[in-house]
C-alpha positions in Angstrom: -56.9 69.4 50.6 -56.6 72.9 51.9 -59.6 75.3 51.8 -59.6 79.0 52.5 -62.3 80.1 54.9 -63.8 83.3 53.7 -65.9 85.1 56.2 -67.9 87.1 53.6 -70.0 86.1 50.6 -68.4 86.7 47.2 -69.6 90.2 46.4 -68.1 90.6 42.9 -69.9 87.3 41.9 -73.1 88.4 43.5 -73.0 91.7 41.7 -72.3 89.9 38.4 -75.2 87.4 39.2 -77.5 90.4 40.0 -76.5 92.1 36.7 -77.1 88.9 34.6 -80.6 88.4 36.3 -81.5 91.9 35.4 -80.1 91.8 31.9 -81.8 88.5 31.1 -85.1 90.5 31.1 -83.6 93.1 28.7 -81.5 91.0 26.3 -84.3 89.4 24.3 -85.8 92.8 23.5 -82.4 94.2 22.7 -81.7 91.4 20.3 -85.0 91.8 18.6 -83.8 95.3 17.7 -80.3 94.0 16.7 -78.5 95.5 19.7 -75.7 94.1 21.9 -75.5 94.9 25.5 -72.6 97.3 24.7 -74.5 99.0 21.9 -77.5 99.5 24.3 -75.2 101.1 27.0 -73.8 103.5 24.4 -77.3 104.4 23.1 -78.6 104.9 26.7 -75.7 107.2 27.5 -76.4 109.2 24.3 -80.1 109.2 25.0 -79.5 110.7 28.4 -76.6 113.1 27.7 -76.9 114.0 24.0 -73.7 114.8 22.2 -70.7 113.4 24.1 -67.0 113.2 23.7 -66.0 109.6 23.0 -63.8 109.2 26.0 -66.8 110.1 28.3 -69.0 107.6 26.3 -66.4 104.9 27.1 -66.4 105.8 30.8 -70.1 106.1 31.1 -70.9 102.9 29.1 -68.1 101.0 30.9 -66.3 100.2 27.6 -62.6 100.2 26.9 -61.5 102.6 24.1 -60.7 99.9 21.5 -64.0 98.1 22.2 -65.9 101.4 21.9 -64.3 102.1 18.5 -65.7 98.8 17.2 -69.1 99.3 18.8 -69.4 102.8 17.4 -68.3 101.7 13.9 -71.0 99.1 13.8 -73.6 101.6 15.2 -72.6 104.2 12.7 -72.9 101.6 9.9 -76.4 100.7 11.2 -77.4 104.5 11.3 -77.8 104.7 15.1 -75.0 107.2 15.8 -72.9 109.8 14.1 -69.4 110.9 15.0 -67.8 114.2 14.3 -64.8 116.3 15.4 -65.4 118.3 18.5 -66.0 122.0 17.4 -64.1 123.3 20.5 -61.2 120.9 20.1 -60.5 119.3 16.8 -58.3 116.6 18.3 -61.4 115.1 20.1 -64.3 113.2 18.6 -67.9 113.5 19.8 -70.7 111.2 19.1 -74.4 111.6 19.1 -77.4 109.3 18.5 -79.2 109.8 15.2 -83.0 110.3 14.9 -83.1 106.5 14.3 -81.0 105.8 17.5 -83.1 108.1 19.5 -86.3 106.4 18.3 -84.8 103.1 19.4 -84.0 104.5 22.9 -87.6 105.8 23.2 -89.1 102.4 22.1 -86.8 100.3 24.4 -87.2 102.7 27.3 -90.9 101.7 27.6 -90.2 98.0 28.2 -87.2 98.9 30.5 -89.3 101.3 32.5 -92.0 98.7 32.8 -89.4 96.2 34.2 -88.3 98.8 36.7 -91.9 99.2 37.8 -92.1 95.4 38.3 -88.9 95.5 40.3 -90.4 98.3 42.4 -93.6 96.4 43.0 -91.6 93.3 43.9 -89.0 94.9 46.2 -91.1 97.9 47.3 -90.2 101.5 46.6 -88.2 101.9 49.8 -86.1 98.7 49.3 -85.4 99.7 45.6 -84.3 103.1 46.8 -82.1 101.5 49.5 -80.6 99.3 46.8 -79.7 102.3 44.7 -78.3 104.2 47.7 -76.2 101.2 48.8 -74.8 100.6 45.4 -74.0 104.3 45.0 -72.3 104.2 48.5 -70.3 101.1 47.5 -69.1 102.6 44.3 -68.0 105.9 46.1 -66.3 103.8 48.8 -64.3 101.7 46.3 -63.4 104.4 43.8 -59.8 105.4 43.9 -59.1 108.7 45.7 
């Protein structure tokens, strides 16, 4: 039996494992409010950026266009977002959180910020800052030119 000797740990797997470890703290609260991970990512983007063109929402929330379409349709049905034609370019669609959606962002942000504070206490402010800086560096290094 042949085995390949990798010199480095499996970084993509570690990043996924870290994501899941963090999300396991958020998911129960998201589910209590009837949100999927994807819906939360969309709401967080809209809560931070306001009215956004759907293509940018897809990029910022890391969703493929067809997936975003379904996510937005469900969120619109649930009264969390509203879509409209971009006033500057009628070919584009913009989306924004409704008052109900923004209230949900405010509610969830409290428990999420509390979790970040626990992370900061556990790791220390410097280490958490280093983690953010290293992840930003890795993303910049790996982004296509």
